[in-house]
C-alpha positions as CSV (number, residue, x, y, z in Angstrom):
1,M,8.9,-47.2,9.5
2,N,12.6,-47.9,9.7
3,T,13.0,-46.8,6.1
4,F,11.7,-43.3,7.0
5,K,13.1,-43.1,10.5
6,F,15.1,-40.0,9.6
7,L,11.8,-38.3,8.6
8,I,10.1,-39.1,11.9
9,K,12.6,-37.5,14.3
10,R,11.9,-33.9,13.4
11,P,8.7,-33.9,11.4
12,I,8.2,-30.1,11.2
13,L,11.7,-29.3,10.1
14,N,11.8,-32.2,7.6
15,Y,8.4,-31.3,6.2
16,F,9.5,-27.8,5.3
17,I,12.9,-28.8,4.0
18,I,11.5,-31.5,1.7
19,T,8.6,-29.4,0.6
20,F,10.8,-26.5,-0.4
21,V,13.3,-28.7,-2.2
22,F,10.7,-30.7,-4.0
23,S,8.5,-27.7,-4.8
24,W,11.3,-25.6,-6.3
25,S,13.0,-28.5,-8.2
26,G,11.0,-27.9,-11.4
27,I,11.9,-24.2,-11.5
28,I,15.6,-24.9,-10.7
29,I,15.9,-27.5,-13.4
30,V,14.0,-25.5,-16.1
31,S,16.0,-22.3,-15.2
32,F,19.2,-24.0,-16.5
33,F,17.6,-23.8,-20.0
34,T,15.5,-20.6,-19.8
35,G,17.6,-18.5,-17.4
36,I,16.2,-16.9,-14.3
37,P,14.1,-14.8,-14.4
38,A,12.7,-16.2,-17.6
39,P,11.7,-14.1,-20.5
40,S,8.0,-13.3,-20.2
41,K,6.9,-15.3,-23.3
42,T,9.0,-18.3,-22.3
43,F,7.6,-18.1,-18.8
44,E,4.0,-18.2,-20.1
45,S,4.8,-21.4,-22.1
46,I,7.0,-23.2,-19.7
47,A,5.4,-22.3,-16.4
48,P,3.0,-25.3,-16.3
49,I,6.0,-27.7,-16.4
50,A,8.2,-25.7,-14.1
51,M,5.5,-25.1,-11.6
52,L,4.1,-28.7,-11.4
53,P,6.3,-29.8,-8.5
54,L,5.3,-26.5,-6.7
55,V,1.6,-27.4,-7.1
56,I,1.9,-30.9,-5.7
57,G,4.8,-30.4,-3.3
58,P,3.0,-29.6,0.0
59,T,0.5,-32.4,-0.5
60,F,3.0,-35.0,-1.6
61,V,5.2,-34.4,1.4
62,S,2.3,-34.3,3.7
63,L,1.1,-37.7,2.6
64,L,4.6,-39.1,2.7
65,L,5.2,-38.0,6.3
66,T,1.7,-38.8,7.5
67,A,2.0,-42.3,6.2
68,S,5.5,-42.7,7.6
69,I,4.8,-41.4,11.1
70,Y,1.1,-42.3,11.6
71,G,0.5,-45.1,9.1
72,K,-3.0,-45.9,7.6
73,S,-4.8,-44.4,10.6
74,G,-3.0,-41.1,10.1
75,L,-4.0,-41.0,6.4
76,K,-7.6,-41.8,7.3
77,G,-7.6,-39.0,9.9
78,L,-6.2,-36.6,7.3
79,I,-8.9,-37.5,4.8
80,S,-11.7,-37.3,7.5
81,R,-10.5,-33.7,8.4
82,L,-10.4,-32.8,4.7
83,F,-14.1,-33.7,4.3
84,K,-15.3,-32.5,7.7
85,W,-18.2,-30.3,6.6
86,K,-20.9,-30.5,9.3
87,L,-19.9,-27.2,10.9
88,N,-21.6,-24.0,12.1
89,I,-22.7,-21.8,9.2
90,K,-20.7,-18.9,10.7
91,W,-17.4,-20.6,9.8
92,Y,-18.5,-21.0,6.2
93,I,-19.4,-17.3,6.0
94,F,-16.0,-16.4,7.5
95,A,-14.1,-18.6,5.1
96,L,-16.1,-17.6,2.0
97,L,-16.6,-13.9,2.5
98,T,-13.6,-12.4,4.5
99,L,-11.3,-11.9,1.5
100,P,-13.9,-11.0,-1.1
101,I,-15.4,-8.4,1.1
102,I,-12.2,-6.6,2.1
103,A,-10.8,-6.8,-1.4
104,S,-14.1,-5.3,-2.8
105,I,-14.1,-2.6,-0.1
106,T,-10.4,-1.8,-0.9
107,L,-11.0,-1.5,-4.7
108,L,-14.2,0.4,-4.3
109,S,-12.4,3.0,-2.2
110,L,-9.3,3.2,-4.3
111,S,-11.2,3.3,-7.6
112,Q,-12.8,6.6,-6.5
113,Y,-9.4,8.2,-7.1
114,S,-8.1,6.2,-10.1
115,T,-9.4,3.8,-12.7
116,D,-6.2,1.8,-12.2
117,F,-8.1,0.1,-9.4
118,L,-11.0,-1.1,-11.3
119,P,-11.0,-5.0,-10.9
120,D,-10.7,-7.3,-13.9
121,I,-14.3,-8.6,-13.4
122,I,-15.4,-5.1,-14.4
123,T,-12.9,-4.3,-17.1
124,S,-12.7,-7.7,-18.7
125,E,-14.7,-8.4,-21.9
126,N,-14.9,-12.1,-21.0
127,K,-16.4,-11.9,-17.5
128,I,-17.8,-15.5,-17.5
129,D,-14.5,-17.0,-18.6
130,L,-12.6,-15.0,-16.0
131,L,-15.0,-16.0,-13.2
132,I,-14.9,-19.7,-14.2
133,T,-11.1,-19.7,-14.6
134,G,-10.6,-18.0,-11.3
135,L,-12.9,-20.3,-9.4
136,L,-11.4,-23.5,-10.9
137,V,-7.8,-22.4,-10.4
138,G,-8.5,-21.3,-6.9
139,I,-10.3,-24.5,-5.9
140,V,-7.9,-27.0,-7.5
141,L,-4.5,-25.4,-6.7
142,T,-5.3,-24.5,-3.1
143,L,-6.4,-28.0,-2.4
144,F,-2.9,-29.3,-3.1
145,E,-1.5,-26.7,-0.8
146,E,-3.9,-27.1,2.1
147,I,-3.6,-30.9,2.4
148,G,0.0,-30.0,3.3
149,W,-0.1,-26.7,5.2
150,T,-3.3,-27.3,7.1
151,G,-3.4,-31.1,6.9
152,F,0.1,-31.7,8.3
153,A,2.1,-28.5,9.2
154,I,-0.5,-26.8,11.4
155,P,-1.3,-29.9,13.6
156,E,2.4,-30.7,14.1
157,M,3.2,-27.0,14.9
158,R,0.3,-26.7,17.3
159,K,2.0,-29.4,19.4
160,H,4.7,-26.9,20.2
161,Y,3.3,-23.4,19.5
162,S,0.2,-21.2,20.1
163,V,-2.3,-20.5,17.4
164,L,-0.7,-17.0,16.9
165,T,2.9,-18.3,16.8
166,T,1.9,-21.1,14.5
167,G,0.2,-18.7,12.1
168,L,3.1,-16.3,12.2
169,L,5.7,-19.0,11.5
170,L,3.8,-20.8,8.9
171,G,2.7,-17.6,7.2
172,A,6.4,-16.5,6.9
173,L,7.4,-19.8,5.5
174,W,4.4,-19.8,3.2
175,G,5.5,-16.4,1.9
176,A,9.1,-17.6,1.5
177,W,7.8,-20.7,-0.4
178,H,6.4,-18.3,-3.1
179,F,9.8,-16.4,-3.5
180,L,11.4,-18.5,-6.2
181,P,8.4,-18.8,-8.5
182,L,7.8,-15.1,-8.1
183,F,11.4,-14.3,-9.0
184,Y,11.4,-16.8,-11.9
185,G,8.3,-15.1,-13.4
186,C,9.4,-11.4,-13.1
187,G,11.4,-11.2,-16.3
188,D,10.5,-8.8,-19.1
189,T,10.4,-9.8,-22.8
190,S,14.2,-10.2,-22.9
191,G,14.5,-12.0,-19.5
192,K,15.8,-8.9,-17.7
193,F,14.6,-8.6,-14.1
194,D,11.6,-6.3,-13.9
195,F,11.3,-4.7,-10.5
196,Q,7.8,-3.5,-11.3
197,L,6.6,-7.1,-11.5
198,F,8.6,-8.2,-8.5
199,Y,8.1,-5.9,-5.5
200,P,4.3,-5.8,-5.2
201,G,4.2,-9.6,-5.0
202,L,7.2,-9.8,-2.7
203,F,5.5,-7.4,-0.3
204,F,2.1,-9.2,-0.3
205,H,3.7,-12.6,0.2
206,Y,4.8,-11.4,3.6
207,A,2.6,-8.5,4.7
208,G,-0.6,-10.1,3.4
209,L,0.0,-13.8,3.6
210,I,1.1,-13.9,7.2
211,P,-2.1,-12.4,8.6
212,F,-4.2,-14.4,6.2
213,R,-2.5,-17.6,7.4
214,I,-3.0,-16.6,11.0
215,L,-6.8,-16.3,10.3
216,M,-6.7,-19.7,8.5
217,T,-4.9,-21.3,11.5
218,W,-7.5,-19.8,13.8
219,L,-10.2,-21.2,11.6
220,Y,-8.7,-24.6,11.7
221,E,-8.3,-24.4,15.5
222,K,-12.1,-23.7,15.8
223,T,-13.3,-26.4,13.4
224,E,-10.5,-29.0,13.0
225,S,-11.5,-29.1,9.4
226,I,-9.1,-28.8,6.4
227,L,-12.1,-28.0,4.2
228,L,-12.7,-24.5,5.5
229,P,-9.1,-23.3,5.3
230,W,-9.1,-24.7,1.8
231,I,-12.2,-22.7,0.9
232,M,-10.7,-19.6,2.5
233,H,-7.4,-20.0,0.6
234,A,-9.4,-20.6,-2.7
235,T,-11.1,-17.2,-2.2
236,L,-7.7,-15.6,-1.9
237,T,-6.4,-17.1,-5.1
238,S,-9.6,-16.6,-7.1
239,C,-10.1,-13.0,-6.1
240,I,-6.6,-11.6,-5.8
241,F,-5.2,-13.1,-9.0
242,F,-8.3,-13.3,-11.2
243,I,-11.7,-11.9,-10.3
244,L,-10.6,-8.9,-8.2
245,N,-7.2,-8.5,-9.7
246,I,-6.2,-5.2,-11.3
247,S,-4.5,-5.1,-14.6
248,K,-1.9,-2.5,-13.5
249,T,1.5,-3.6,-12.0
250,G,4.0,-1.6,-10.1
251,F,2.9,1.2,-7.8
252,P,-0.9,0.8,-8.2
253,L,-0.7,-2.9,-7.4
254,F,1.6,-2.1,-4.5
255,I,-1.0,0.3,-3.1
256,Y,-3.7,-2.3,-3.5
257,Y,-1.7,-4.9,-1.6
258,I,-0.8,-2.4,1.2
259,A,-4.5,-1.6,1.8
260,L,-5.4,-5.4,1.8
261,S,-2.6,-6.2,4.2
262,I,-3.7,-3.4,6.6
263,L,-7.3,-4.7,6.6
264,L,-6.1,-8.4,7.1
265,W,-4.0,-7.4,10.1
266,T,-6.9,-5.4,11.4
267,I,-9.1,-8.5,11.2
268,V,-6.4,-10.5,13.0
269,L,-6.3,-7.9,15.8
270,L,-10.1,-7.9,16.1
271,C,-10.3,-11.7,16.3
272,F,-7.8,-11.8,19.1
273,I,-9.5,-9.0,21.0
274,W,-12.8,-10.9,20.6
275,K,-11.1,-14.0,22.0
276,K,-9.7,-12.1,25.0
277,L,-13.1,-10.6,25.7
278,K,-14.8,-14.0,25.6
279,K,-12.4,-15.3,28.3
280,Q,-13.3,-12.5,30.7
């Protein structure tokens, strides 16, 4: 405990500082050799190396701080919350279907006006490969995030903040956490900054991820399960970046993200109206 005493004093602040530094370290180191942003072909080949600390960062720091502050009992508690699955079926429906439904509604509506909004699951020639890849990436990558965000950050933040404030703060930090990898990967073939690749993602990482994180925080509050926010996060990654992704960048993608963000904020509003009505 004495070795990690400096970590224990301010667990929330230390969690985010260490997570950001560790997660971005791969990109920072690799960018000395590739430049930033990286040329598109270089990014495609080097991304698995540069992004590895990003993938494992939230979980690594979560396990480090949990063990330092709460010891073996804390780690056991984290694992038990990860595999807490005996829950009301309505929470599984909420976690599994919220994002796919609103993304499908959005694309169905927008595709009436332009074929730019046809999702990859329709336009792709290898639909099975796309589906499998999307599901696998979504399930695996989001696990390493949610052991950190939901497993450590949310419980610690809830000691000081309401569900809404926790979701807002964590959502904003979650969006900021994506900034460097987004910037690193928005280069054209020569490595020149491509605004068309950058601004839709930048917009969604705040306008969309913040309400989504509020919903995930609310879901954790209702279930005390890491499993369900993990499932919900997996649907976001699988759908938005693979199955229900659109091949167009720039303005069409920006419009798609605007519509998704509006619907997510609408769901947040409805959830809190429902909560208020239940208290009356």
